[in-house]
C-alpha positions as CSV (number, residue, x, y, z in Angstrom):
1,M,118.8,113.5,92.4
2,E,119.5,109.9,91.3
3,F,116.5,107.7,91.3
4,Q,117.8,105.3,94.0
5,E,118.5,108.3,96.2
6,L,115.0,109.7,95.5
7,L,113.5,106.3,96.6
8,K,115.5,106.3,99.8
9,N,114.8,110.0,100.6
10,R,111.0,110.3,99.9
11,R,109.2,110.5,103.3
12,S,105.7,111.2,104.5
13,I,105.9,114.7,105.7
14,R,103.4,116.2,108.2
15,D,105.2,119.4,109.3
16,F,105.5,122.2,106.8
17,Q,107.1,125.6,106.5
18,E,104.6,128.5,106.3
19,K,105.5,129.0,102.7
20,E,103.1,128.7,99.7
21,I,103.9,126.6,96.7
22,P,103.5,128.3,93.4
23,L,100.5,126.9,91.5
24,D,102.7,126.5,88.5
25,T,104.9,124.1,90.5
26,V,101.9,122.0,91.6
27,T,100.5,121.9,88.0
28,D,104.0,120.9,86.7
29,I,104.1,118.0,89.2
30,I,100.6,116.9,88.2
31,R,101.5,117.1,84.5
32,E,104.6,115.0,85.0
33,S,102.7,112.5,87.2
34,C,100.2,111.9,84.4
35,L,103.0,109.8,82.8
36,A,102.0,107.1,85.4
37,P,100.7,103.8,83.9
38,S,96.9,103.2,84.0
39,S,94.7,100.3,83.0
40,G,94.1,100.3,79.3
41,N,95.9,103.8,79.3
42,G,92.5,105.1,80.5
43,Q,94.1,107.8,82.7
44,P,90.9,108.2,84.8
45,W,92.4,110.6,87.3
46,Q,91.2,114.2,87.8
47,F,92.4,116.7,90.3
48,V,91.2,119.4,92.7
49,V,94.0,121.7,94.1
50,I,93.2,123.5,97.3
51,N,95.6,126.0,98.7
52,R,93.2,127.9,101.0
53,K,93.7,126.9,104.6
54,E,90.1,127.7,105.6
55,T,88.7,125.3,103.0
56,M,91.1,122.6,104.1
57,K,90.0,123.1,107.7
58,R,86.4,122.7,106.7
59,L,87.3,119.5,104.8
60,S,89.2,118.2,107.8
61,D,86.3,118.9,110.1
62,E,83.9,117.1,107.7
63,S,86.1,114.1,107.5
64,K,86.6,114.0,111.3
65,K,82.8,114.2,111.8
66,N,82.1,111.4,109.4
67,L,84.8,109.2,110.8
68,L,83.5,109.6,114.3
69,S,80.0,108.8,113.1
70,D,81.4,105.6,111.5
71,I,83.0,104.7,114.8
72,A,79.8,105.3,116.7
73,Q,77.9,103.0,114.3
74,N,80.6,100.4,114.2
75,P,82.9,100.2,117.3
76,D,85.1,97.7,115.4
77,S,85.8,100.2,112.6
78,P,89.5,100.4,111.6
79,A,89.2,104.2,112.3
80,K,88.7,103.4,116.0
81,K,92.5,103.7,116.6
82,Y,92.2,107.4,115.6
83,E,89.2,108.2,117.8
84,D,91.1,110.2,120.4
85,I,92.9,112.4,117.9
86,L,89.7,112.8,115.8
87,R,87.9,114.2,118.9
88,N,90.7,116.8,119.3
89,E,89.3,120.1,117.8
90,E,92.8,121.4,117.2
91,F,93.8,118.4,115.1
92,N,93.7,119.0,111.3
93,V,93.8,115.8,109.3
94,F,95.7,117.8,106.6
95,Y,98.3,118.9,109.2
96,N,97.9,122.6,108.3
97,A,99.8,122.0,105.0
98,P,99.9,124.8,102.5
99,C,98.3,122.8,99.7
100,L,96.1,119.8,99.2
101,V,95.6,117.9,96.0
102,Y,92.7,115.5,95.7
103,V,93.2,112.8,93.2
104,I,89.7,111.7,92.1
105,G,88.0,109.8,89.4
106,P,84.7,108.3,88.1
107,Q,83.0,106.1,90.8
108,D,82.2,103.4,88.2
109,H,85.8,103.0,86.9
110,R,86.7,99.4,87.7
111,L,90.4,100.0,88.5
112,L,90.2,103.5,89.8
113,D,92.0,102.8,93.1
114,V,94.9,101.1,91.3
115,D,95.2,103.8,88.6
116,C,95.0,106.7,91.0
117,S,97.5,105.0,93.4
118,L,100.0,104.7,90.6
119,F,99.5,108.4,89.8
120,A,99.9,109.3,93.5
121,C,103.2,107.4,93.6
122,Y,104.5,109.4,90.7
123,F,103.2,112.6,92.2
124,M,105.0,112.0,95.6
125,L,108.3,111.2,93.8
126,A,108.0,114.2,91.5
127,A,107.4,116.5,94.5
128,A,110.3,114.9,96.4
129,A,112.6,115.5,93.4
130,R,111.9,119.2,93.9
131,G,112.6,119.2,97.6
132,L,108.9,119.2,98.5
133,G,107.3,117.0,101.1
134,T,104.0,115.0,100.7
135,C,101.8,112.7,102.6
136,W,98.8,110.7,101.4
137,I,96.1,111.4,104.0
138,G,93.7,108.5,104.1
139,L,91.7,110.2,106.9
140,G,90.9,113.0,104.3
141,T,88.8,110.8,102.0
142,N,85.7,111.0,104.2
143,V,84.0,114.0,102.7
144,R,80.3,113.3,102.2
145,N,78.7,116.7,102.2
146,Q,77.5,117.1,98.6
147,E,77.4,120.9,98.9
148,L,81.0,121.0,100.1
149,M,82.0,118.6,97.4
150,R,80.3,120.8,94.7
151,E,82.0,123.9,96.2
152,I,85.5,122.4,95.7
153,G,84.6,121.1,92.3
154,I,84.2,117.3,92.8
155,P,81.5,116.0,90.4
156,E,78.8,113.8,91.8
157,D,79.9,110.9,89.7
158,C,83.4,111.0,91.1
159,R,85.0,109.9,94.3
160,I,88.2,110.8,96.2
161,V,90.9,108.2,96.0
162,A,94.0,110.0,97.3
163,P,94.1,113.3,99.3
164,I,97.8,114.3,99.2
165,I,99.2,117.2,101.1
166,I,102.2,119.0,99.7
167,G,104.6,121.7,101.0
168,Y,108.1,122.6,101.9
169,P,109.1,120.4,104.8
170,T,110.4,121.8,108.1
171,S,112.6,118.7,108.3
172,I,112.8,115.3,106.8
173,P,112.5,112.4,109.2
174,E,114.8,109.5,109.3
175,P,113.6,106.4,107.4
176,S,111.6,103.9,109.4
177,E,112.8,100.4,109.5
178,R,111.7,98.3,106.5
179,N,111.0,94.6,106.5
180,K,113.0,92.3,104.3
181,P,111.2,91.4,101.1
182,R,109.1,88.3,101.5
183,I,109.7,86.4,98.2
184,L,107.5,83.4,98.7
185,K,108.8,81.4,95.7
186,V,110.8,81.9,92.5
187,V,109.5,79.9,89.6
188,S,112.1,79.6,86.8
């Protein structure tokens, strides 16, 4: 796939075929994505790969519980717009995807969000180049149960930056309309 075509065709996918992704494919995508730039070439990213639906459901329930608690404590929370869906017991924040990759890193790394976001972009493009669909699930970062985090292998000194679901899409949605670039000024 040509790069321009890849940029135009990558979509956030939330509906997947009931088909497992070979672990070798996921690790190849991770390996390729480690070519992403990072501040000072620090490459702070680490990964947890989960392809067990029961575990992903527990992580979804944990995130939903914590988000609803946040909304109860702060009714102006940005998560308020998701309250109805979060209360739906059938809703899985990971959309029942066959695989979840947590992109994590050291809590004290100053530019962790930037570095892991760059990695995530590479990851989503590398997956799309293979005909796989992905979606960065912001609602999936709200895991606070230390026992559950230990169970899935997240060290105490790390935090989740990007939960990305990956799988074979049932279909690829049409692109949403994009705003024209807002170039404020060109200084030459």
